[in-house]
FIPA-577613 format. One record per residue (C-alpha): x, y, z; residue number from 1. Coordinates in steps of 0.25 Angstrom, whole numbers, plus 2048, in hexadecimal, padded with zeros to 3 digits. Layout:
BEGIN
<rec><east>X</east><north>Y</north><up>Z</up><n>NUM</n></rec>
...
END
This chain:
BEGIN
<rec><east>924</east><north>37D</north><up>6B9</up><n>1</n></rec>
<rec><east>91E</east><north>37A</north><up>6AD</up><n>2</n></rec>
<rec><east>911</east><north>381</north><up>6A9</up><n>3</n></rec>
<rec><east>904</east><north>377</north><up>6AC</up><n>4</n></rec>
<rec><east>8F9</east><north>377</north><up>6A2</up><n>5</n></rec>
<rec><east>8EA</east><north>375</north><up>6A4</up><n>6</n></rec>
<rec><east>8E6</east><north>369</north><up>69A</up><n>7</n></rec>
<rec><east>8DA</east><north>369</north><up>693</up><n>8</n></rec>
<rec><east>8D5</east><north>35D</north><up>68A</up><n>9</n></rec>
<rec><east>8CF</east><north>35C</north><up>67D</up><n>10</n></rec>
<rec><east>8CC</east><north>350</north><up>674</up><n>11</n></rec>
<rec><east>8D2</east><north>34D</north><up>668</up><n>12</n></rec>
<rec><east>8CF</east><north>356</north><up>65A</up><n>13</n></rec>
<rec><east>8CB</east><north>363</north><up>660</up><n>14</n></rec>
<rec><east>8C8</east><north>36B</north><up>655</up><n>15</n></rec>
<rec><east>8CB</east><north>37A</north><up>651</up><n>16</n></rec>
<rec><east>8BC</east><north>37D</north><up>652</up><n>17</n></rec>
<rec><east>8BC</east><north>379</north><up>661</up><n>18</n></rec>
<rec><east>8C8</east><north>382</north><up>664</up><n>19</n></rec>
<rec><east>8C4</east><north>38D</north><up>65C</up><n>20</n></rec>
<rec><east>8B3</east><north>38C</north><up>659</up><n>21</n></rec>
<rec><east>8B0</east><north>391</north><up>64B</up><n>22</n></rec>
<rec><east>8A4</east><north>399</north><up>651</up><n>23</n></rec>
<rec><east>8AD</east><north>3A3</north><up>65A</up><n>24</n></rec>
<rec><east>8B7</east><north>3A3</north><up>64D</up><n>25</n></rec>
<rec><east>8B4</east><north>3B2</north><up>649</up><n>26</n></rec>
<rec><east>8B9</east><north>3B6</north><up>657</up><n>27</n></rec>
<rec><east>8C7</east><north>3B8</north><up>65B</up><n>28</n></rec>
<rec><east>8CF</east><north>3AD</north><up>663</up><n>29</n></rec>
<rec><east>8C9</east><north>3B4</north><up>671</up><n>30</n></rec>
<rec><east>8BB</east><north>3B0</north><up>66E</up><n>31</n></rec>
<rec><east>8C0</east><north>3A2</north><up>667</up><n>32</n></rec>
<rec><east>8C8</east><north>39E</north><up>672</up><n>33</n></rec>
<rec><east>8BB</east><north>3A0</north><up>67C</up><n>34</n></rec>
<rec><east>8B3</east><north>394</north><up>673</up><n>35</n></rec>
<rec><east>8C0</east><north>38B</north><up>671</up><n>36</n></rec>
<rec><east>8BE</east><north>37D</north><up>676</up><n>37</n></rec>
<rec><east>8AF</east><north>381</north><up>678</up><n>38</n></rec>
<rec><east>8AA</east><north>375</north><up>671</up><n>39</n></rec>
<rec><east>8B3</east><north>36A</north><up>678</up><n>40</n></rec>
<rec><east>8B5</east><north>371</north><up>684</up><n>41</n></rec>
<rec><east>8AC</east><north>37E</north><up>688</up><n>42</n></rec>
<rec><east>8B4</east><north>382</north><up>694</up><n>43</n></rec>
<rec><east>8C1</east><north>382</north><up>68D</up><n>44</n></rec>
<rec><east>8C2</east><north>391</north><up>689</up><n>45</n></rec>
<rec><east>8BE</east><north>395</north><up>697</up><n>46</n></rec>
<rec><east>8C6</east><north>38D</north><up>6A0</up><n>47</n></rec>
<rec><east>8D3</east><north>38B</north><up>698</up><n>48</n></rec>
<rec><east>8DD</east><north>393</north><up>69E</up><n>49</n></rec>
<rec><east>8EC</east><north>398</north><up>698</up><n>50</n></rec>
<rec><east>8F6</east><north>38D</north><up>699</up><n>51</n></rec>
<rec><east>8EB</east><north>381</north><up>698</up><n>52</n></rec>
<rec><east>8EE</east><north>376</north><up>68D</up><n>53</n></rec>
<rec><east>8E4</east><north>36F</north><up>684</up><n>54</n></rec>
<rec><east>8E6</east><north>35F</north><up>682</up><n>55</n></rec>
<rec><east>8E0</east><north>359</north><up>678</up><n>56</n></rec>
<rec><east>8DF</east><north>34D</north><up>66E</up><n>57</n></rec>
<rec><east>8E5</east><north>34C</north><up>660</up><n>58</n></rec>
<rec><east>8E1</east><north>354</north><up>656</up><n>59</n></rec>
<rec><east>8E0</east><north>361</north><up>65D</up><n>60</n></rec>
<rec><east>8DD</east><north>36E</north><up>655</up><n>61</n></rec>
<rec><east>8D6</east><north>365</north><up>649</up><n>62</n></rec>
<rec><east>8CC</east><north>36D</north><up>63F</up><n>63</n></rec>
<rec><east>8CE</east><north>37C</north><up>639</up><n>64</n></rec>
<rec><east>8DB</east><north>384</north><up>638</up><n>65</n></rec>
<rec><east>8D4</east><north>38E</north><up>642</up><n>66</n></rec>
<rec><east>8DF</east><north>394</north><up>649</up><n>67</n></rec>
<rec><east>8D6</east><north>39A</north><up>653</up><n>68</n></rec>
<rec><east>8D6</east><north>38C</north><up>65A</up><n>69</n></rec>
<rec><east>8E4</east><north>38C</north><up>65F</up><n>70</n></rec>
<rec><east>8E2</east><north>39B</north><up>662</up><n>71</n></rec>
<rec><east>8D7</east><north>399</north><up>66A</up><n>72</n></rec>
<rec><east>8DE</east><north>38F</north><up>673</up><n>73</n></rec>
<rec><east>8EA</east><north>399</north><up>674</up><n>74</n></rec>
<rec><east>8E1</east><north>3A4</north><up>677</up><n>75</n></rec>
<rec><east>8DB</east><north>39C</north><up>684</up><n>76</n></rec>
<rec><east>8EB</east><north>39B</north><up>688</up><n>77</n></rec>
<rec><east>8EB</east><north>38A</north><up>685</up><n>78</n></rec>
<rec><east>8F9</east><north>387</north><up>687</up><n>79</n></rec>
<rec><east>8FA</east><north>37B</north><up>67F</up><n>80</n></rec>
<rec><east>8F2</east><north>371</north><up>677</up><n>81</n></rec>
<rec><east>8F7</east><north>363</north><up>678</up><n>82</n></rec>
<rec><east>8F2</east><north>358</north><up>671</up><n>83</n></rec>
<rec><east>8F6</east><north>34B</north><up>668</up><n>84</n></rec>
<rec><east>8F4</east><north>354</north><up>65B</up><n>85</n></rec>
<rec><east>8F0</east><north>360</north><up>655</up><n>86</n></rec>
<rec><east>8EA</east><north>364</north><up>648</up><n>87</n></rec>
<rec><east>8F5</east><north>369</north><up>63F</up><n>88</n></rec>
<rec><east>8F0</east><north>377</north><up>63D</up><n>89</n></rec>
<rec><east>8EB</east><north>37A</north><up>64A</up><n>90</n></rec>
<rec><east>8FB</east><north>375</north><up>64F</up><n>91</n></rec>
<rec><east>900</east><north>380</north><up>646</up><n>92</n></rec>
<rec><east>8F6</east><north>38B</north><up>649</up><n>93</n></rec>
<rec><east>8F6</east><north>387</north><up>659</up><n>94</n></rec>
<rec><east>905</east><north>38A</north><up>658</up><n>95</n></rec>
<rec><east>905</east><north>396</north><up>650</up><n>96</n></rec>
<rec><east>8FB</east><north>39C</north><up>65A</up><n>97</n></rec>
<rec><east>903</east><north>398</north><up>666</up><n>98</n></rec>
<rec><east>8FC</east><north>38D</north><up>66A</up><n>99</n></rec>
<rec><east>905</east><north>381</north><up>670</up><n>100</n></rec>
<rec><east>901</east><north>373</north><up>66C</up><n>101</n></rec>
<rec><east>908</east><north>366</north><up>671</up><n>102</n></rec>
<rec><east>906</east><north>359</north><up>66A</up><n>103</n></rec>
<rec><east>905</east><north>34E</north><up>675</up><n>104</n></rec>
<rec><east>901</east><north>341</north><up>671</up><n>105</n></rec>
<rec><east>8FE</east><north>33C</north><up>680</up><n>106</n></rec>
<rec><east>8F6</east><north>349</north><up>684</up><n>107</n></rec>
<rec><east>8EA</east><north>341</north><up>686</up><n>108</n></rec>
<rec><east>8F0</east><north>33E</north><up>693</up><n>109</n></rec>
<rec><east>8ED</east><north>34C</north><up>697</up><n>110</n></rec>
<rec><east>8E2</east><north>34D</north><up>69E</up><n>111</n></rec>
<rec><east>8D9</east><north>359</north><up>6A0</up><n>112</n></rec>
<rec><east>8DD</east><north>364</north><up>6A9</up><n>113</n></rec>
<rec><east>8EC</east><north>35E</north><up>6AC</up><n>114</n></rec>
<rec><east>8F6</east><north>367</north><up>6AD</up><n>115</n></rec>
<rec><east>902</east><north>365</north><up>6A4</up><n>116</n></rec>
<rec><east>90E</east><north>369</north><up>6A0</up><n>117</n></rec>
<rec><east>914</east><north>36A</north><up>692</up><n>118</n></rec>
<rec><east>922</east><north>36D</north><up>68D</up><n>119</n></rec>
<rec><east>91F</east><north>36F</north><up>67D</up><n>120</n></rec>
<rec><east>92D</east><north>370</north><up>679</up><n>121</n></rec>
<rec><east>930</east><north>362</north><up>680</up><n>122</n></rec>
<rec><east>923</east><north>35C</north><up>67B</up><n>123</n></rec>
<rec><east>91E</east><north>358</north><up>689</up><n>124</n></rec>
<rec><east>910</east><north>35A</north><up>690</up><n>125</n></rec>
<rec><east>911</east><north>356</north><up>69F</up><n>126</n></rec>
<rec><east>905</east><north>351</north><up>6A7</up><n>127</n></rec>
<rec><east>903</east><north>353</north><up>6B6</up><n>128</n></rec>
<rec><east>908</east><north>346</north><up>6BA</up><n>129</n></rec>
<rec><east>916</east><north>349</north><up>6B4</up><n>130</n></rec>
<rec><east>913</east><north>33F</north><up>6A7</up><n>131</n></rec>
<rec><east>918</east><north>347</north><up>69A</up><n>132</n></rec>
<rec><east>913</east><north>345</north><up>68D</up><n>133</n></rec>
<rec><east>919</east><north>346</north><up>67F</up><n>134</n></rec>
<rec><east>915</east><north>352</north><up>676</up><n>135</n></rec>
<rec><east>91B</east><north>357</north><up>669</up><n>136</n></rec>
<rec><east>926</east><north>361</north><up>66D</up><n>137</n></rec>
<rec><east>924</east><north>36F</north><up>667</up><n>138</n></rec>
<rec><east>92D</east><north>375</north><up>65F</up><n>139</n></rec>
<rec><east>935</east><north>382</north><up>663</up><n>140</n></rec>
<rec><east>92F</east><north>38A</north><up>658</up><n>141</n></rec>
<rec><east>921</east><north>388</north><up>65C</up><n>142</n></rec>
<rec><east>923</east><north>38A</north><up>66B</up><n>143</n></rec>
<rec><east>928</east><north>397</north><up>666</up><n>144</n></rec>
<rec><east>91C</east><north>399</north><up>65E</up><n>145</n></rec>
<rec><east>913</east><north>395</north><up>66A</up><n>146</n></rec>
<rec><east>91B</east><north>39F</north><up>674</up><n>147</n></rec>
<rec><east>91A</east><north>3AA</north><up>66B</up><n>148</n></rec>
<rec><east>90B</east><north>3A8</north><up>66A</up><n>149</n></rec>
<rec><east>90A</east><north>3A3</north><up>65D</up><n>150</n></rec>
<rec><east>911</east><north>3A4</north><up>64F</up><n>151</n></rec>
<rec><east>90C</east><north>3B3</north><up>64B</up><n>152</n></rec>
<rec><east>912</east><north>3B8</north><up>65A</up><n>153</n></rec>
<rec><east>91F</east><north>3B2</north><up>657</up><n>154</n></rec>
<rec><east>920</east><north>3B6</north><up>64A</up><n>155</n></rec>
<rec><east>91D</east><north>3C5</north><up>64F</up><n>156</n></rec>
<rec><east>929</east><north>3C4</north><up>659</up><n>157</n></rec>
<rec><east>931</east><north>3BD</north><up>650</up><n>158</n></rec>
<rec><east>931</east><north>3C7</north><up>643</up><n>159</n></rec>
<rec><east>92C</east><north>3D4</north><up>64C</up><n>160</n></rec>
<rec><east>932</east><north>3D1</north><up>65A</up><n>161</n></rec>
<rec><east>92F</east><north>3E1</north><up>65D</up><n>162</n></rec>
<rec><east>920</east><north>3E2</north><up>65A</up><n>163</n></rec>
<rec><east>91D</east><north>3D5</north><up>660</up><n>164</n></rec>
<rec><east>913</east><north>3D5</north><up>66D</up><n>165</n></rec>
END
């Protein structure tokens, strides 16, 4: 059985300041995550559950290059962000930190609260009614990075297998 993930809907152009508000940047990711998306969805940080997904509009992660934006989502247990497009720096930061991103042009068809399944290798997102939406397949090397928890944990395991956590 494929895991089902509850969808949180957001609009287009969600910026990194909404994900990791500047007022909290002097703190660690545990505190920053408590304020993730508070300007758009004040209830998000308190109500998101591990395995939930964000479904957003185009250009998710625009703004500054702060990696804490992706780190906050990962800290909260977000399984993936699904959007028609992502800001380039956010895209790279997300995979480097072990956060899965799926580029899906038709993700606007997914409603708030829907329980969806996805297969990042095949590039599919399946809605509760069985409709399958096409997404860009994720290359194996990026899936391996996500599975390892990000680039640094992956490199630690690869180059120092006996000292890795």
